C-alpha positions as CSV (number, residue, x, y, z in Angstrom):
1,M,-18.5,-14.2,10.8
2,D,-19.0,-11.8,8.0
3,S,-16.0,-9.5,7.7
4,T,-17.2,-7.4,4.7
5,P,-17.0,-3.6,5.1
6,N,-19.9,-1.8,6.7
7,S,-20.6,1.7,7.7
8,T,-20.1,1.1,11.4
9,M,-16.5,0.1,10.8
10,N,-15.6,2.3,7.9
11,K,-12.3,4.2,8.5
12,K,-12.2,3.3,12.2
13,V,-8.6,2.9,13.3
14,A,-7.1,-0.1,15.1
15,L,-3.6,-0.4,16.5
16,I,-2.5,-4.0,16.8
17,T,0.7,-4.6,18.8
18,G,2.8,-7.5,17.4
19,G,0.7,-7.1,14.3
20,A,3.2,-8.2,11.6
21,K,3.0,-12.0,12.1
22,R,1.0,-14.9,13.2
23,I,-2.3,-14.0,15.0
24,G,-1.6,-10.3,14.8
25,A,-1.3,-10.4,11.0
26,D,-4.5,-12.4,10.6
27,T,-6.3,-9.9,12.9
28,A,-5.0,-7.0,10.8
29,R,-6.4,-8.6,7.6
30,T,-9.7,-9.4,9.2
31,L,-10.3,-6.0,10.7
32,H,-9.1,-4.4,7.4
33,D,-11.6,-6.6,5.4
34,A,-14.3,-5.2,7.7
35,G,-13.4,-1.6,6.7
36,M,-11.0,-0.5,9.4
37,N,-7.7,1.3,8.9
38,I,-4.8,-0.6,10.6
39,V,-1.7,0.5,12.4
40,I,0.7,-2.4,12.5
41,H,3.1,-2.3,15.4
42,Y,6.3,-4.3,15.3
43,R,9.5,-4.5,17.3
44,S,12.0,-6.2,15.0
45,S,9.9,-7.7,12.2
46,R,10.2,-4.8,9.9
47,Q,10.1,-6.7,6.7
48,E,6.9,-8.6,7.6
49,A,5.3,-5.4,8.8
50,D,6.1,-3.5,5.6
51,E,4.9,-6.4,3.4
52,L,1.6,-6.6,5.3
53,S,1.1,-2.9,5.1
54,Y,1.8,-3.0,1.3
55,E,-0.7,-5.8,0.9
56,L,-3.4,-3.9,2.7
57,N,-2.7,-0.7,1.0
58,Q,-3.0,-2.4,-2.4
59,I,-6.5,-3.5,-1.4
60,R,-7.5,0.0,-0.2
61,E,-5.2,3.0,-0.6
62,N,-4.0,4.7,2.6
63,S,-5.5,2.1,4.9
64,A,-2.5,0.7,6.7
65,A,0.5,2.1,8.4
66,V,3.5,0.7,10.3
67,V,5.0,1.8,13.7
68,Q,8.0,0.5,15.5
69,A,8.5,0.3,19.2
70,D,10.3,-1.8,21.7
71,L,7.8,-2.5,24.5
72,D,10.6,-3.3,26.9
73,D,11.4,0.4,26.8
74,D,9.5,2.3,29.5
75,H,9.4,5.4,27.3
76,A,7.9,3.6,24.3
77,F,4.2,3.4,25.4
78,G,3.1,7.0,25.0
79,A,5.2,7.5,21.9
80,L,3.7,4.4,20.3
81,I,0.1,5.6,20.9
82,E,0.9,9.1,19.6
83,D,2.5,7.7,16.5
84,A,-0.5,5.5,15.8
85,V,-2.9,8.5,16.3
86,E,-0.9,10.7,14.0
87,H,-1.7,8.7,10.9
88,W,-5.5,9.3,10.8
89,G,-6.0,11.7,13.8
90,H,-7.9,9.3,16.0
91,L,-7.9,5.8,17.5
92,D,-10.9,3.5,18.0
93,V,-9.3,0.2,19.0
94,L,-6.2,-1.0,20.8
95,V,-5.5,-4.7,20.4
96,N,-2.8,-5.7,23.0
97,N,-1.6,-8.8,21.0
98,A,2.2,-8.7,21.4
99,S,3.3,-11.4,23.8
100,S,6.3,-13.6,24.7
101,F,6.0,-17.2,25.7
102,F,8.5,-19.7,27.0
103,P,8.8,-22.1,29.9
104,T,10.3,-21.1,33.2
105,L,11.1,-24.1,35.5
106,V,11.1,-23.3,39.2
107,G,14.7,-23.5,40.4
108,S,16.1,-21.9,37.3
109,I,13.9,-18.8,36.8
110,T,15.9,-15.6,36.2
111,L,15.0,-12.0,36.6
112,E,15.5,-11.5,32.9
113,Q,12.9,-14.1,32.2
114,W,10.6,-12.6,34.7
115,H,10.9,-9.1,33.2
116,N,10.5,-10.4,29.7
117,L,7.2,-12.3,30.4
118,I,5.7,-9.7,32.7
119,N,6.7,-6.8,30.5
120,S,5.1,-8.2,27.3
121,N,2.1,-9.9,28.8
122,L,1.1,-7.4,31.6
123,K,3.1,-4.2,31.8
124,A,2.9,-3.2,28.2
125,P,-0.9,-3.8,27.9
126,L,-1.4,-1.7,31.1
127,F,0.7,1.3,30.0
128,L,-0.5,1.2,26.4
129,S,-4.1,1.2,27.6
130,Q,-3.4,4.1,29.9
131,A,-1.7,6.1,27.1
132,A,-4.6,5.3,24.7
133,T,-7.4,6.1,27.1
134,P,-7.8,9.8,26.2
135,F,-8.1,9.0,22.5
136,L,-10.4,6.0,23.0
137,K,-12.7,8.1,25.2
138,E,-13.1,10.5,22.3
139,T,-14.2,7.8,20.0
140,R,-16.0,5.6,22.6
141,G,-13.6,2.9,21.5
142,C,-12.5,-0.4,23.0
143,I,-9.5,-2.4,24.2
144,I,-8.9,-6.1,23.4
145,N,-6.4,-7.9,25.4
146,M,-4.8,-11.2,24.3
147,V,-5.2,-13.3,27.5
148,D,-4.9,-17.1,27.5
149,I,-7.0,-20.1,28.8
150,H,-3.9,-20.7,31.1
151,A,-4.6,-17.5,32.9
152,F,-7.2,-19.6,34.7
153,R,-5.8,-23.1,34.6
154,P,-2.0,-23.3,35.1
155,M,0.4,-25.0,32.7
156,K,3.2,-27.0,34.0
157,N,6.7,-25.3,33.8
158,H,5.2,-22.0,32.8
159,S,4.6,-20.4,36.1
160,V,5.7,-16.8,35.2
161,Y,3.8,-16.8,31.9
162,C,0.6,-18.1,33.6
163,A,1.0,-15.5,36.4
164,A,1.4,-12.7,33.8
165,K,-1.7,-13.8,31.9
166,A,-3.7,-14.1,35.1
167,G,-2.7,-10.5,35.9
168,L,-3.8,-9.5,32.4
169,A,-7.2,-11.2,33.0
170,M,-7.7,-9.2,36.1
171,L,-6.4,-6.0,34.4
172,T,-9.0,-6.5,31.7
173,Q,-11.8,-6.6,34.3
174,S,-10.4,-3.8,36.3
175,L,-10.0,-1.5,33.3
176,A,-13.5,-2.3,32.1
177,K,-14.9,-1.2,35.5
178,E,-12.7,2.0,35.6
179,L,-13.0,3.1,31.9
180,G,-16.7,2.5,31.4
181,P,-19.0,3.8,30.1
182,E,-16.8,5.4,27.4
183,I,-14.4,2.5,26.7
184,R,-15.2,-1.2,26.6
185,V,-12.4,-3.6,27.6
186,N,-12.5,-7.3,26.8
187,G,-10.1,-10.2,26.3
188,I,-9.6,-13.3,24.2
189,G,-8.5,-16.6,25.7
190,P,-6.9,-18.6,22.9
191,G,-6.4,-22.4,23.2
192,A,-4.5,-24.5,20.7
193,I,-4.3,-22.1,17.8
194,L,-0.7,-21.9,16.8
195,W,2.1,-24.1,18.1
196,P,5.0,-22.3,19.9
197,D,7.9,-21.2,17.8
198,N,10.2,-23.5,19.8
199,D,9.9,-27.2,19.0
200,M,7.0,-29.2,20.4
201,D,6.9,-32.9,19.7
202,E,4.0,-34.5,17.9
203,S,2.8,-36.5,20.9
204,T,2.4,-33.4,23.0
205,K,0.4,-31.7,20.2
206,Q,-1.8,-34.7,19.9
207,H,-2.4,-34.8,23.6
208,I,-3.5,-31.2,23.6
209,I,-5.8,-31.7,20.7
210,E,-7.4,-34.8,22.3
211,R,-8.3,-32.7,25.3
212,T,-10.4,-30.3,23.2
213,A,-14.1,-31.0,22.8
214,L,-13.7,-30.4,19.0
215,K,-10.7,-32.7,18.6
216,R,-8.7,-30.2,16.5
217,H,-6.6,-27.2,16.8
218,G,-7.9,-23.8,15.8
219,E,-6.7,-21.2,13.3
220,P,-5.5,-17.6,13.7
221,R,-8.6,-16.5,11.9
222,D,-10.7,-18.0,14.7
223,I,-9.1,-15.5,17.0
224,A,-9.4,-12.6,14.5
225,K,-13.1,-13.3,14.0
226,A,-13.6,-13.2,17.8
227,I,-11.8,-9.9,18.0
228,L,-14.0,-8.5,15.2
229,F,-17.1,-9.6,17.1
230,L,-15.9,-7.8,20.3
231,I,-15.2,-4.6,18.3
232,R,-18.2,-4.5,16.0
233,D,-21.1,-6.6,17.5
234,A,-20.6,-6.5,21.3
235,D,-21.7,-3.1,22.3
236,Y,-23.1,-4.4,25.6
237,I,-20.2,-6.7,26.5
238,T,-17.3,-5.4,28.7
239,G,-15.0,-7.0,31.3
240,H,-15.2,-10.5,29.8
241,I,-12.6,-12.9,28.4
242,V,-14.0,-15.0,25.5
243,P,-12.4,-18.4,25.3
244,V,-11.6,-19.5,21.7
245,D,-10.2,-22.9,22.5
246,G,-12.4,-25.6,20.9
247,G,-13.7,-26.5,24.4
248,R,-10.2,-27.3,25.8
249,S,-10.9,-25.3,29.0
250,L,-13.7,-27.8,29.7
251,N,-11.0,-30.5,30.2
252,I,-7.6,-28.8,30.5
């Protein structure tokens, strides 16, 4: 998809949670290339966030900003949205990208694990969306939630994560119904894009790839381009979750 700047995207503002690294950083670069101003949220990755902001501002002056917030803090949601709006006076897009991911084996699941996975994958997107709603209504903006193909097909040993993402899928549809017509709400369902930060053996990776129709893993830019599509080219799409998985959900 062409990500060159155009008048429909020029100076629109996107807040990307977890925007300093991995898929978040690729999304920031792609939306910036299309002409948007970017607010990069981070929790602890200050150096990466500052470096990305500097990179984008070298390309186009005063086009990227950095905000810090711990999304485990119940008081952070409204403050984060207000901090994002303060930079350019408006908000057009909220990308709920920040997420935690790790296995939870039944019999050893702790409340700490439950709160971690539910907070990042469901609670934060809900309360950030709620805080952003007044501003997004003013701009007839949109919300993009990072869901997962495993919101619909469970993954062994990840029951809490899958439940949280299933909740986010329903939240995406519910918000679309409640916030329309002013705000569109959609989701992305990534498949094998980036391997987890924790070790995954090569045989497991190969097994996953073999179960995709395209027989390869994707790239963060594949997700970023889908997000750009939902923002820029999908004026009549809301309440849907777009799988970007190389066809893996056909044979999960």
